N, C-alpha and C positions, 0 to 999 in steps of 0.2 A: 168412524167404521172398524169393525177387527181389524187388528194384525194380520198378514192370508200367513199360510205354513207356509215354509221354509221351501217343503221339495218344489210345493207352488214356481213361486220366482221369490228364487233367492234374495236378488239384488231386490226389491221390494222391504226384504223381511230385514235384511241389513238397515239398511233407510230407519224400519220405522222400530228397531233398536238402539239403534247407533248411544244414543244416550246411556242406558244401561247396563252392554259388552261397555263402552269406554269408563265409563263409572265401575266397572269390575274389571278396569284392566288399570285403572289406577289404583285399585284399593291389589290391586294384586306386585303392584313394578312397588306400592307402596311398604311392603310385604318384604316385598326377596332387596329394598331399599335396607331395613331397618336392623331384617338378617346377616347381611353382608356387614354393614354397620359392626352391632355389636360382636361379629368377628374379628374385626380390622381390629376394634379394642382392646377383644382381650387376646389376639397374638401380639398388641401392644403393650399391652399387660406385662403379659409375661417374660417380652423384650424386655422391655421397665427392670421388671426382678430380678433376670436372668444380670443384667447393667450390676444394681444392684449385687448379684451376691458373688459378680467376680471382685467388684472393686473392695466389699465386703475383707475379703477371702488376700485383693494384695494387701488391704490395710495390718488386718490382722497379723498375721504375720509376723510386723517390725514393732507391735503393739508396746511387744515386751519391752523392744529398747525403752523406749519412751515412759514406759513402769519405773522402767530400771534406774529414768534422771533422776524420777519425781522418788525415787527411795532416796534418792542421797543427796538429792536433795536435799530429804526429811529432815535426815544422819546432821548434816554438816547445821545444820539450822539448832539443832534439840544442844548438838556440842558447844556450841557455841552458846545456849542459851542454858546452859546444864556446867558450861564451864564461869558463866558468871554466877549461878546461881552460887558457884563452889569459891566462889572468889571473894564474895561478899560475907558466905559463914562467917571469912578463915579472919574478913578483916569488918565486919559488923560494925565497922562507924566511918567504915572509907568517906561516901557524902557526905558527911557530917566535918573529914578533916582534909579528901585529901580536895583539893585543888582541881587540879589537872585531871583528875577520874575520868575516861571517857562519855559522849554526852547518847551516843549510838553504837551498834551491834555493828559486828561487819557488813555492808548492805550484803545479800544477796538476790537469786534473779530467776526465774524458770526457767531453768535449758532451752534452750534455744528448739529443740525437735516437742517439745511437750505437749501447746498445743494444735501446732499442724497438726500431730498425730492423730488430737481426741477429737479433732475438731471435724477429721477426715473418718474417725472410724464413728462418731455418732450421724451421721449423714448415710452410713447403711447397716444404720440398726432400727429392727422395725419395734423391738418389745420397746415398748414402755418405761415400766422399771429399769429395762436394760440405762435407755437415754435421760434419765433423770438421777439415775448411778451416776454418770459417768461426767452430769453441766455442779451437782454437789460434789465432783471431785476440779473441778474445774474452779469450780466458784470457789471453793476453800484455799484452792493455791490464791487463791490473787488474794484474797482475803486475810491468808496467811504471811505471802508477800510482803500486802498494804504494812499491816500492824508488825510487824516485823522490825522492817526499812523504819519504822513510826516512832519505834519502842523511845520514849526521851527515860534516860537512863538515871538521869537525877532528879526524877521528876514523882511528888511523891504520888507510892501506894501501885511502882515501877513492882515492886521485886512478886507482887499480887499479877501484875501483866507480866510479866514471865511465866509465872508459872498456870495461864493461860497459854499464853503461849506455844506451850509443853502438850495441853489439851484438841490443841488450829492445829499442831507436825504432825499427832494419834489418828488426829481424825482424816487427814490426809493418808498418811500412812496407813490405816485399816480400810479405807475407801481402794488405796493402790495394793496390798497385799489378796484383795478378794475377786480384781482380775487379771491373776496373775496368768491362774492355769489356764482361762478362757483362751489368751492368747500369747498360749504354748500349745492350743490342742490339744491341753490332755484332759479336760470340761466342756460339755459341749452345751449343762448343763446353765440355767438364770447364775449370772453374778452378781446382781444385785442387791444393795443391801434394802431396798426397799422393794420389794411385791409379796409382804407382810408378813415384815419381819417388825418383833411386839419395838421399837422406835429404846424401851428403857434398855432392851435386849442388846440393842448399837452401842448404846451411853454406855451401861458393865466391859461390852469392848473395846469403848474406845477411850477408859480408866486404864484397862489393863499395859495396854501401849502406852498411857504416858508416862506409866512407872515400870 
């Protein structure tokens, strides 16, 4: 039989249309659930972004301190290398005649405040180019330290390795110098050398630093 009109028998009408009504209510409830879920996700994302901004603003003012430590580290290493190069230039036969010639340069280590600061900074950065810049800086630092401390001064070809270390040092210095203005809130732009710049131009800057 056909369902009765609701004005004649409302209870029977509810009974006849209960499946449809239930379906409509279920769809409405699902739509409301999706709406509130999206709203909650949006609010959570805003809170997360606000927390990241707070953490970034906390670590950014101390970043120049870590950068200064890296700069000092580079100067110490470059001074050691240049002193050795000058010593060899004044004593060209030292490796052949002096049995007491030193085998290693004075050991140096990355300052303790550098890696924690760089890690905290990367955790709050969103731009991939900036993250890549900091990652390149940390990687170059670790490579430079390892090559410097492992350099055998009595090994054949050590002269070339000394100049190669100067290039490593110049690269770290360039990557460091590019971050100072950002850390000091002087420049809000992208400090990264990996934001579309020509790699040949970057290496030209590195060679200038080494000079």
